[in-house]
N, C-alpha and C positions, 0 to 999 in steps of 0.2 A: 676655858678648861674643857668644855664639852666638845669643842671643835677637834680636840686631839683624838677623840673616838672615831672621827670620820676619816682620819688619815689612812690612805690606802684603800678606802671603800670605793666601789664603783659609783659613778654619778647616777643620780636618780633619773630614770627615763621610763616613765609609764607608757604603756601601750594601750591602744584601743581594745575594747573587749571583742573577742571572737564572736561569731554568730552563735555558737553553742553556749557561750557564756551569757550572751544577751537573752537567749531563750530561757536559760536557767533563771536569770534574774526576773524575767517576765513571769515564769511559773511561780516563783517564790512570792512575788508581789501580788499575784492573783490569789494565792493561798492565804496571804496575810489579810487580804480584803475579806475573804470568806471567814477567817477566824474573827476578825473585827465584827462582822455582821452577826456571827453566832454569839459572841460574847456580850455585845452591847456595851454596857458600862463596866462590866467585870474585867479584871486583868488576867486572871489565871484560868486557862481552860481545864475542864474536868475530863475524865475519860469518856463521859457521855457526850461532851462537846466534840471530842476527837472522833468518836464513832459517827456522830451525826454529820460532821463535815466530810469525812472520808467516804462513808457509804453513800452520801448524797452526790458523789461524783461518778457513780455508776460502777460497772464491773471491774474496772482497772484500778480500784482504790488502793490495793496493796502496793502497787508501783508508786503511788503518790505519798506513801508514808514518809520516805526520806525528805521529800519536799515539805510536807507538813511539819516535820521536826525542825527543819531549817527555818521555816517561816515563823514558827512559835519562838524559836531561840533568838531570832533577829528582829521581831516586831518591836516597834517603838513603844516602850512602856513608860514614857515620860520621865526617864531617868535624867537627872540634871548633873 
């Protein structure tokens, strides 16, 4: 029954990540590691955690805010 939904759909053909995409994934993973170090056993970052993480990155921290938001949104929170 579900196969009917695939009729006429293009075949699945994933591509390798571009260099820009690979850099972005690297940035997000690095930020996730920073978040994990800051939080320890806690799961939810506070605004103080966010401030400590971002300002600890130096003067360009404002540019890192979208990366921080993406990292926090996608970090493994042991959801089953």
